[in-house]
Structure formats: structure tokens, C-alpha cells
C-alpha positions as CSV (number, residue, x, y, z in Angstrom):
1,M,-22.0,16.4,-7.8
2,T,-18.3,16.2,-7.2
3,T,-18.0,15.4,-3.1
4,K,-14.7,16.5,-1.3
5,S,-13.2,13.1,-1.0
6,Q,-13.9,12.3,-5.2
7,F,-12.0,15.8,-5.3
8,Q,-9.1,14.9,-2.6
9,K,-8.8,12.2,-5.0
10,I,-7.9,13.9,-7.7
11,K,-5.4,16.0,-5.9
12,S,-3.8,13.0,-5.2
13,G,-3.3,12.3,-9.1
14,D,-6.9,9.6,-9.9
15,S,-7.0,9.8,-12.4
16,K,-10.8,7.7,-12.6
17,A,-11.7,11.2,-9.9
18,F,-10.9,13.9,-13.0
19,E,-12.4,12.0,-15.6
20,V,-15.8,11.6,-13.6
21,L,-15.3,16.1,-13.1
22,F,-14.1,16.2,-16.3
23,N,-17.3,14.2,-17.7
24,Q,-19.9,16.9,-15.3
25,L,-17.9,19.9,-16.5
26,Y,-16.8,20.3,-19.9
27,P,-19.5,20.2,-22.0
28,S,-20.4,23.3,-20.2
29,M,-16.6,24.8,-20.5
30,C,-16.8,23.8,-24.7
31,V,-20.0,26.2,-24.0
32,L,-19.2,29.2,-22.8
33,A,-15.3,29.1,-25.0
34,R,-17.7,28.3,-28.1
35,E,-19.0,31.9,-26.5
36,Y,-16.5,33.4,-26.9
37,V,-14.4,32.1,-30.3
38,K,-17.4,31.2,-32.4
39,D,-16.3,27.8,-33.2
40,D,-16.7,24.1,-32.0
41,G,-13.7,22.2,-32.4
42,M,-11.8,25.4,-31.5
43,A,-14.0,25.8,-28.1
44,E,-13.5,21.8,-28.2
45,D,-9.9,22.3,-28.1
46,I,-9.4,25.1,-25.5
47,A,-12.5,23.2,-22.7
48,Q,-9.4,20.7,-22.7
49,E,-6.3,23.2,-22.8
50,A,-8.4,24.2,-18.9
51,F,-9.0,20.4,-17.7
52,V,-4.8,19.9,-18.6
53,K,-3.9,23.3,-16.9
54,L,-6.3,21.6,-14.1
55,W,-5.3,18.4,-13.8
56,N,-1.5,19.9,-13.6
57,A,-1.9,23.0,-11.6
58,R,-4.4,20.5,-9.0
59,D,-2.0,20.1,-6.2
60,R,-2.5,24.1,-5.4
61,Y,-6.5,24.5,-4.8
62,E,-7.9,23.9,-1.8
63,N,-11.8,23.2,-2.1
64,I,-14.2,22.3,-5.7
65,T,-15.3,25.5,-5.8
66,S,-11.1,26.9,-6.4
67,V,-11.0,24.6,-9.4
68,K,-14.8,25.6,-11.2
69,S,-13.4,29.1,-10.7
70,F,-10.7,28.3,-12.0
71,L,-11.8,26.4,-15.2
72,Y,-14.2,29.2,-15.8
73,V,-11.8,32.0,-15.6
74,M,-8.8,29.2,-17.4
75,V,-11.5,29.6,-20.4
76,K,-12.2,32.6,-20.9
77,N,-8.4,33.9,-20.5
78,L,-7.7,31.0,-23.0
79,S,-10.3,32.1,-25.8
80,L,-9.5,35.5,-25.6
81,N,-6.0,34.8,-25.9
82,Y,-7.0,32.2,-29.1
83,L,-8.4,35.9,-30.2
84,K,-5.9,37.6,-30.1
85,R,-3.3,35.2,-31.1
86,D,-5.8,34.9,-34.2
87,K,-6.3,38.4,-34.7
88,L,-10.0,37.4,-35.3
89,G,-11.2,39.6,-32.0
90,S,-8.8,42.0,-31.6
91,K,-11.3,44.5,-31.8
92,F,-13.6,42.5,-29.8
93,T,-10.8,42.2,-27.3
94,E,-10.2,46.2,-27.3
95,S,-13.7,46.9,-26.6
96,L,-13.6,44.5,-23.1
97,D,-15.5,46.3,-20.5
98,K,-17.8,46.2,-17.4
99,E,-20.5,45.2,-19.5
100,D,-18.2,42.4,-21.0
101,Y,-17.1,40.9,-17.2
102,Y,-21.2,40.9,-16.5
103,Y,-22.8,38.8,-18.8
104,F,-19.7,36.4,-18.1
105,N,-20.6,36.1,-15.1
106,N,-23.8,35.9,-16.1
107,R,-22.9,32.9,-18.3
108,I,-21.4,30.8,-15.6
109,V,-24.2,31.0,-12.7
110,E,-25.9,30.4,-16.2
111,E,-24.3,26.9,-17.1
112,E,-23.8,26.2,-13.9
113,T,-27.4,26.3,-13.2
114,Y,-28.4,24.4,-16.1
115,R,-25.2,22.0,-15.2
116,I,-27.2,21.2,-11.3
117,L,-30.3,21.0,-13.0
118,Q,-29.2,18.4,-15.8
119,Q,-28.2,15.9,-13.1
120,A,-30.4,15.6,-10.5
121,I,-33.1,15.5,-14.1
122,D,-30.1,12.2,-14.7
123,D,-30.8,11.1,-11.8
124,L,-34.5,10.1,-12.3
125,P,-36.2,6.6,-13.2
126,R,-35.5,7.0,-17.8
127,K,-38.8,7.5,-18.4
128,S,-39.2,10.9,-16.1
129,A,-36.0,12.2,-17.8
130,V,-36.9,12.0,-21.4
131,V,-40.6,14.0,-20.0
132,M,-38.6,16.0,-18.3
133,N,-35.5,16.7,-20.5
134,L,-38.5,17.6,-23.8
135,S,-40.5,19.8,-21.7
136,L,-37.5,21.8,-21.1
137,Q,-36.7,22.0,-25.2
138,G,-40.6,23.6,-24.7
139,M,-42.9,20.2,-26.5
140,R,-45.8,20.6,-24.7
141,N,-47.9,17.6,-22.8
142,H,-49.5,16.2,-26.3
143,E,-46.3,16.7,-28.1
144,I,-44.2,14.6,-25.6
145,A,-47.3,11.8,-25.0
146,E,-46.7,11.6,-28.9
147,R,-43.3,11.7,-29.3
148,L,-42.6,8.6,-26.8
149,G,-46.1,6.8,-27.6
150,V,-48.4,7.2,-24.4
151,S,-51.5,9.6,-23.0
152,V,-51.2,12.9,-22.3
153,N,-52.8,12.3,-18.5
154,T,-49.0,9.3,-18.1
155,V,-47.3,12.5,-19.2
156,K,-49.4,15.1,-16.8
157,T,-48.2,11.9,-13.9
158,L,-44.0,11.4,-14.9
159,K,-43.5,15.5,-14.5
160,Y,-46.0,15.7,-11.7
161,N,-44.2,12.8,-10.1
162,S,-41.2,14.2,-11.3
163,M,-41.4,17.9,-10.0
164,K,-41.8,16.2,-6.5
165,T,-38.0,14.1,-6.3
166,L,-36.5,17.5,-7.5
167,R,-37.8,20.0,-5.6
168,V,-37.1,17.4,-3.0
169,K,-33.2,17.0,-4.2
170,L,-32.8,20.7,-5.7
171,K,-34.3,22.3,-2.1
172,H,-31.0,24.2,-1.7
173,Y,-31.1,25.2,-5.0
174,F,-34.1,27.9,-4.7
175,F,-33.0,29.1,-8.8
176,I,-33.1,25.8,-10.2
177,L,-36.4,25.4,-8.7
178,L,-37.8,28.8,-10.0
179,L,-36.8,27.7,-13.5
180,L,-38.9,24.5,-13.4
181,L,-41.5,26.0,-12.4
182,G,-41.3,28.8,-14.9
183,E,-40.6,26.5,-17.6
184,I,-42.0,23.2,-16.8
């Protein structure tokens, strides 16, 4: 998670703090851009450009919430500009309406939820994190056990202990707990 002190470092020009923020949010920004431009390379370019614009305007933002909003909106706008410029999406951009607005907002929530959940899972012990990630990919306990060369009971124990830890860690993110309980 990005802390207020980390954001203050970014505002003052600390490139290492900015790199941490970049590493946390860049994958989500690429996914969002890819939804619009349907091209992995261009999506990466757009996400990088959004971060460059953020770095250049970092002193204008007071807290991390506005930075996240800035990045999401910037990626959306850069993606739409790309589509307009290349005339690949002229029909797409002409047809934008309320549904697109809600779709965009839902994608933001989805990406932010995934980022928070993934960060919490990454903080688990290595084997527990692997089990949880495989579970989220839809693998069953016996498949995970086979893949990792452990017993099904070991997988169940690791998942149980991981869920206890994640419940505490994500207690303020009720919606993520619902996702976890429904998916695993």
C-alpha cells in the first residue's frame, strides 16, 4: 500500500518512491488501457505515458487518492485519444455513452480490488501465496496438491491459514473477503 509519507516523497521528487508506486499500479493501468486499444504494446506505452504525466504534475496533487484517480482518468483519456488519432476507433468513440462511463468505473473498481488482494496475497509466506494464487486461477485442491507435490491436506491447511490471515489483513475491504469466500 502507498503511504502518505511515500506520496510526500514522490511530491518532493524521490524517484525511488515513485518507482514503488509505478510497480504497484502499472499492471492495472496496462489492463485498463488494453481494454480500450486492444494492443498490448500500445497499452504499455499509454500506461507509461500516464506515469510520465503524473511525475511531471506530481506537485499538484495532495493525496494518493487523487493520484490513483489521475492515473485512471489519464489512461482512459490517452487511450481514447490514441483511438481518435489513428481513426481505428472513430465509431467506438462516437458511441460512448453512460454505459461506457459505468463500464470504466467498474473496471477501476475491479483493477483496484485485484491490486489490493494480490498485494495481501504476496505478503503471505511463499507456499501459502502460491496456493492462494492457484486457487484464484480456479484450480481445485487436488490439482494444486498434484502440481506442488504435496498432500491435499497440506493444501487445505495452507488455504485455511491463509484465509485467517487475509481476513485480518483485509478486514477493511469487506468486498474482497466476499470475493475470496466465493472464489476459493
